[in-house]
N, C-alpha and C positions, 0 to 999 in steps of 0.2 A: 719523776724527772727522767729516770732512765728510759721509760717507755716513750716519753716525749722526744727524747733525742734520737731514738732509733727510728721513729715513724718516717721522717723524710728520706731515709736511706732505702725505703722499700720501692722498688722499680717494677714497672709493668713489662714483663718479658713476653714477646710474641714470637711464634715460630718463624723461621726464615721464609718458608713458603707463603705465609700470610703477608709478610712484608712485600714480597715480590708481586703477589696478587693485588695488593693495594696500590703499588706503584704502577702496575699495568693498567688498572682501572683509571687512575689519574691521567696517564698518558692518552688513553683512549678518549677520555672526556675532553682533554685539551685538543686532540686532533679533530674530534667531532665539531668543536666550536670553531676551529680554524677553517675546516672544510665547509661548515655552514656559512661562515662569513664570506668565503671565497665564492660559494654558489650564489649567495645573495648579491654580491658584486656583479657577477656574470649576468644574473637575471636583470639587475638594474640597468647594466650597460646595454643588454639586448633590447630592453624596453625603450631606452632613450634613442637608440639607433633606429628602431622600428618606427617610432613616432616622427623622427626627423625625415625618414624616407617617405612616410605618408604625407607629410607637409610638402616635401620636395616634389612629389608626384602631382600635387595641385598647383604649386607655384615654384618657379625656379629660385626665387628669393623669399626666404622665410621671414615674416615680420615677427619681431620679438618685443615684449615689454620687459620690465625689470625682473619679474619672477622667472620668466622663460629664459632670460639671459643668464641668470645665476644658476639655474638648474641644468641647462643644456650646454652652456659655453664655459662657465667657470667651475662648476662643481665636478669632481671626479665621481665615478670612473669615466674616462674617455679614451677612445682609440681612433678618433677622427679629428681632422683639422676643421676649423671654422673661420671663414672670412666674414668679418662684420663691417658693415658700412654705417657709421654714425652720421646722421644727417638731420635736417630740419626742413621738411617738405611742405609744411602747412603754409597756405598763402600769406597769413599774417606775419610770417617770419621773413618774407621778402628775400629769400635766398635763391637767386636765379642759378648760381653755380651748383647748388644742391640738385636742382632738377636736371641740369646738364650731366652732372656726374652720375645721377641715378639712371639716366638713359643708357650711358656706357656700361654701367654695372649690370643692368638688365640684359644687355647684349651679351656680356661675358657669361653671366649665369645661365642664360638660355643655351649658349654654345656648349657649356659643360653638361647641362641637363639632357640635351638631345644628342650628345656625342656617344659613340660606341664605347668609349672609355669610362663612362659614368659609373660611379661606385659610391659606397657609403663611407669613403675615406675623406671626402671633402664636401662641405655644405656652405652655401651662401646665405647670409642673413642680413637683416637691416634693423637698426634701432633708431626710431625717430625721437627727437627730443621731447615732443609733446606726448609720447607714449612711454618714455623711459628716462625721464629727467634724473631719476635716482642713479641710473647707470652712468650718466655723464658726470655726476658729482662723485661717484665712487672711483671713477678713473681720472678725476681732476681734468676733465676735458672741457675746453672753453672755445672750441672752434669746430665748424662743420663746413664741408664734409670731411670725414677722416676714415681711412680704411685701416683695419687691423687684422692681423692673423693670430689666432689662438691655437697653439700647437696641441697635439694629443697629450703631451706630458710637460709639466713645468709651466713657468710663467712666460708670457711674451717678452722677447728681447727688443732692443732698440730697432733692429732691422725688421721686426715684425710690424712696424708702423710704416705705411707707404708714404714716401716723400712726394706728396701731391704737388707742393709748390714748385719743386724743381723739375719733376718729370711730367706732370699733367695727369689727367685721369682718363686718357684714351683706353679702350678695352684691351688693345694690344699691349700697352705698357703694364696694365694690371696683370695680364696673363703672364708676362715675363717675370714680374715680381712674385706671383704665386708659384711659378715653376721653381724659382730660386729658393723659396721658403718651404715648399712641400714636395718637390719633385713630381708634381702633377702638371703635365703639359696640356694646355687647352688651346685648341685651334679655333680662333675667333671666326665666327660665321655671322656676317651681317645680312639681314634681309635685303632683297633687291630694292634699290632706290632709283626710281625712274625720273625723279625731278631734274637731275642733271641732263638726262637724254632729252627730256621735253624742252628744257631751256635752250639746249644746243640746237634742237630742231627749229624752235621759234626764232633764234638768232639767225640761222642760215636762211630761213624763210624771209625774215626781215631784210637781210642784206641782198638776197636774191631779188626780192620785190623792188628794192630801191634801185638796184642796177638795171632792172627791166624798165622802170619808169624813166630813168635817166640814160637810157641806152644811146640816145643821140648826143649826149653831152657828158662825157666821162672825165672831164678835166679835173674834177674834184679828187680823183684817185691820185693825181700827181701833185696834190697840195702838200707842200713841205711842212707847213705849220701844223696841219692835221696829223700827219705822221709823227712829227716831233712831240706833239701833245700825247699821243698814244704811247710812244716810247717812254716818255717821262712817267706816265701813270704806271707802267710796268716796273720801271726802276724804283719808284717810290714804294710800290707794294712789296718788292723783294727786299729792299734795304731796310724796311721797317719791321721785317720778321714775319710776314704773313705766311711764308712757307713753313717756318718753325711752328707757328700756331696750328697750321693744318696737320702737321705730323704729330705734335705733342698734345694738342687739345687742351691748352691751359684755360683757367677760368677767366671771365671777362674782367673781373676786379675782385678785391677781397674786402669783406666787411668784418670788422672786429666785433664779435658778439658782446664784448664787455662794455664798450663805449659807443658802438654804432658807427665808428669812423670808417670810411671807405678809402681803400688804397688803390690807386690806379697805376702806380709805379712799383714794381717788385724791388725789394731791397737787395737782392742778390744778382750777381753778374751771370749766374747760371740759369736764370729763369726770367720769364716776363709774363705780363697779363695781356689779354687781347686789347684792352683799352690803351695800354702802353704803346702797342703797335700803331694804333690810330693817332696817338699824340705825336709819335716820332715821324709818322707820315706827314702830318700837317706842318711840323717844324721844318722838315726837309723841303716841303713844297714852298713854304714862306721864304726860306733862305734862297732857293732857286729863283723865286720871283724877284727877290732883291737883286740877285746877280744879273738877271735879264734886264731889269730896269737900269742898272749901272751900265750895262753894255749898250742899251738903247740911248742913254744920255750921252755916251761917248761917241757913238757912231752916227747919230741922226744929225740932220742939218737944219733943224727947226729953230725956233726962237731961243735965244740964250737963256732968258729967264725961265722958260718952261723946262729947258734941259737941266737947269740948275735944280729946280724943284724935283724933277724925276730922279736926279742923282742923289739928292738928300733923302728922298723916300726910300730908294733902293738901299742906300747905305744904312739907314735906320733899320730896315727889315733884316739885313744881314747881321748887323751888330747885335740887335736885341735877341733875335731868335737863335743865333749861333751861341750866344751867351746862355740862353735857356737850355739849349741842347747840351752844352758842356756841363751845366749844373746837374742835369739828369745823369750824365755819364759819371760825374764825381760821386753822386749818391749811390750808384751801383758798384763802382770800382773803388772801394774804400781805400784811402791812402793816396789817391791820385792827387798830385800837388797843385795842378794848375786850375785857374778859374778866370772868368772874365765878366765883369759887372755883377752878375748874379752868382752867389755862392750857395 
């Protein structure tokens, strides 16, 4: 029993030098593992950047599926920013706005690819729904097109999603947003488009030929009705927001991918669709026509019954289409209290 009680008290005593040597070996082993892990990270990062640069040399916009997206965009390590366009370009998707946005996106990516400032700090990619549906599900994305910025570190913030509905998808607007998120400034260069010059030349030729053929009778130039119609067309185009569309490049309409419902009127007062401009133009034209008929009924000296019919038709046009116009205004400016006939 005495031997049994003394056995646990026997301790293994090592020299102090051996303890220091053992501790030093452990530290060297730990540093070696850390250094190896760091080197492995650097090699992986260099591999990813080299691959992205190779793809960019072939195409300004890199097409990605789910695996490529997770490896090059989501997974660390990364020291580069990625702009991703989520879209649906296949014909069966019937997304016309996707094709329009893709054209602007290609212009922007080409401007960056062939600029002197091009570097491996920014890459442009695209994920099509038919090639990466799992990516859309992973990000809970249910509409297209959508532009997102994935920063070198951390997760994307709210501002890293481009507000396409409010700003539009013009290449210049995308470039401003990218500069704000990445400090990379891209000067948009558009290839020469001679269609406008050709159209202007044809118009000038047509007008010149018409004047030449009617050179002996130019009274039509002084036709007040013709000039009034031309002036009204310009007014209708400008008051319907055509210039805003030209500057911002909004989509023609919006199709909800969940139920397929198409919206022609934007729900915000800060944006509009191209179709919305056409609707407003027609409504303004109908109201103007009604006012012209009312003026004609009041000033003409024809049959009283005919003038009464013209007056009723003009009044009906003004009342109905102005009510319709006011209802659209109420739907965009939420809280507007007034309505007339149509709510």
